[in-house]
C-alpha positions as semicolon CSV with decimal commas, in nm:
position;residue;x (nm);y (nm);z (nm)
1;M;9,640;10,799;6,378
2;G;9,382;10,710;6,639
3;Y;9,369;10,448;6,907
4;T;9,099;10,195;6,820
5;V;8,851;10,032;7,055
6;D;8,999;9,695;6,955
7;Q;9,346;9,808;7,064
8;L;9,205;9,953;7,386
9;F;9,017;9,634;7,474
10;T;9,320;9,420;7,386
11;D;9,545;9,633;7,608
12;Y;9,289;9,619;7,891
13;F;9,215;9,246;7,887
14;S;9,577;9,145;7,828
15;G;9,694;9,356;8,121
16;T;9,910;9,573;7,896
17;I;9,776;9,903;8,033
18;E;9,850;9,801;8,392
19;K;10,202;9,697;8,290
20;Q;10,258;10,029;8,110
21;I;10,144;10,220;8,420
22;A;10,379;10,015;8,641
23;W;10,667;10,063;8,399
24;R;10,614;10,439;8,381
25;R;10,607;10,460;8,763
26;F;10,932;10,263;8,766
27;E;11,089;10,506;8,515
28;L;10,984;10,806;8,722
29;R;11,127;10,656;9,042
30;F;11,472;10,607;8,896
31;D;11,486;10,914;8,676
32;N;11,642;11,172;8,902
33;P;11,562;11,518;8,755
34;V;11,721;11,706;9,045
35;R;12,083;11,792;8,969
36;D;12,308;11,941;9,230
37;E;12,465;12,242;9,064
38;N;12,627;12,356;9,388
39;I;12,950;12,171;9,332
40;G;13,189;12,215;9,617
41;G;12,945;12,428;9,809
42;G;12,783;12,368;10,143
43;K;12,462;12,191;10,219
44;K;12,141;12,359;10,329
45;Q;12,097;12,308;10,702
46;N;11,726;12,364;10,740
47;E;11,593;12,184;10,432
48;I;11,338;11,908;10,492
49;S;11,362;11,623;10,249
50;R;11,024;11,500;10,127
51;A;11,132;11,239;9,877
52;L;10,816;11,032;9,902
53;D;10,589;11,337;9,869
54;N;10,788;11,457;9,567
55;Q;10,770;11,110;9,405
56;I;10,390;11,089;9,453
57;I;10,351;11,438;9,303
58;R;10,565;11,341;9,001
59;E;10,367;11,025;8,941
60;E;10,025;11,184;8,987
61;S;10,107;11,475;8,755
62;D;10,277;11,272;8,481
63;P;10,077;11,311;8,156
64;E;10,156;10,956;8,039
65;I;10,035;10,797;8,364
66;I;9,727;11,015;8,360
67;Q;9,632;10,906;8,005
68;L;9,703;10,540;8,076
69;T;9,496;10,556;8,394
70;I;9,209;10,721;8,207
71;R;9,216;10,441;7,948
72;Y;9,220;10,169;8,212
73;E;8,953;10,319;8,432
74;S;8,719;10,403;8,143
75;V;8,715;10,044;8,027
76;K;8,695;9,908;8,383
77;Q;8,396;10,128;8,463
78;F;8,223;10,037;8,133
79;M;8,274;9,664;8,201
80;Q;8,092;9,701;8,532
81;T;7,783;9,829;8,351
82;I;7,738;9,538;8,107
83;D;7,634;9,178;8,139
84;Q;7,902;8,949;8,288
85;Q;7,857;8,693;8,009
86;I;7,949;8,960;7,751
87;V;8,252;9,063;7,963
88;T;8,361;8,698;7,954
89;I;8,330;8,686;7,576
90;L;8,531;9,008;7,546
91;D;8,794;8,867;7,781
92;Y;8,824;8,544;7,580
93;H;8,847;8,738;7,255
94;Y;9,082;9,021;7,354
95;D;9,318;8,854;7,605
96;E;9,620;8,777;7,391
97;Q;9,756;8,529;7,647
98;K;9,451;8,299;7,611
99;H;9,467;8,276;7,227
100;Y;9,103;8,163;7,198
101;V;8,954;8,145;6,849
102;W;8,588;8,214;6,774
103;P;8,475;7,850;6,754
104;K;8,629;7,780;7,097
105;I;8,470;8,096;7,248
106;A;8,132;8,000;7,102
107;Q;8,160;7,648;7,243
108;M;8,253;7,774;7,591
109;M;7,974;8,033;7,591
110;Y;7,708;7,796;7,444
111;K;7,640;8,041;7,164
112;S;7,698;8,042;6,792
113;K;8,014;8,190;6,651
114;S;7,819;8,459;6,467
115;Q;7,630;8,555;6,783
116;C;7,956;8,596;6,976
117;I;8,100;8,815;6,700
118;R;7,781;9,025;6,696
119;D;7,797;9,060;7,076
120;V;8,154;9,187;7,060
121;Q;8,077;9,426;6,778
122;H;7,778;9,559;6,965
123;M;7,987;9,616;7,280
124;K;8,258;9,795;7,083
125;E;7,997;10,031;6,940
126;K;7,827;10,072;7,275
127;Y;8,158;10,159;7,443
128;Y;8,255;10,399;7,161
129;N;7,922;10,581;7,186
130;S;7,916;10,587;7,567
131;H;8,034;10,864;7,795
132;W;8,305;10,628;7,919
133;S;8,502;10,664;7,596
134;R;8,502;11,047;7,588
135;P;8,815;11,102;7,801
136;V;9,021;10,858;7,595
137;E;9,228;11,063;7,350
138;N;9,216;10,994;6,975
139;L;8,982;10,695;7,007
140;T;8,837;10,559;6,684
141;L;8,600;10,272;6,616
């Protein structure tokens, strides 16, 4: 099953992708994969501990963080290329915390309901057909 443009925009405008990235970083910080198998043995004397470096490497090479970051950045970059009024309509429509319905969005944007719906549909198609959507895995319209 694919990830739809609607789901991607909803996750982006609701802040879900950013929360997922933060949560995954939190998981990686407190998941200690290094196990000391030298029970009862001595400690290395000349070892330099680079905990912060190791943590950054783990986060930057984590496939889940990489894919979430690609999703977030692809939508962010696309939004910078389109008209700000359309971005506002997309934000009103896809942000689950705002709960705006089409008549309210149309009233706030001084457009008809059908024009707002057409604008959103056009932007979904434009994003899907753009080079910004290519790195997003399993994306469907």
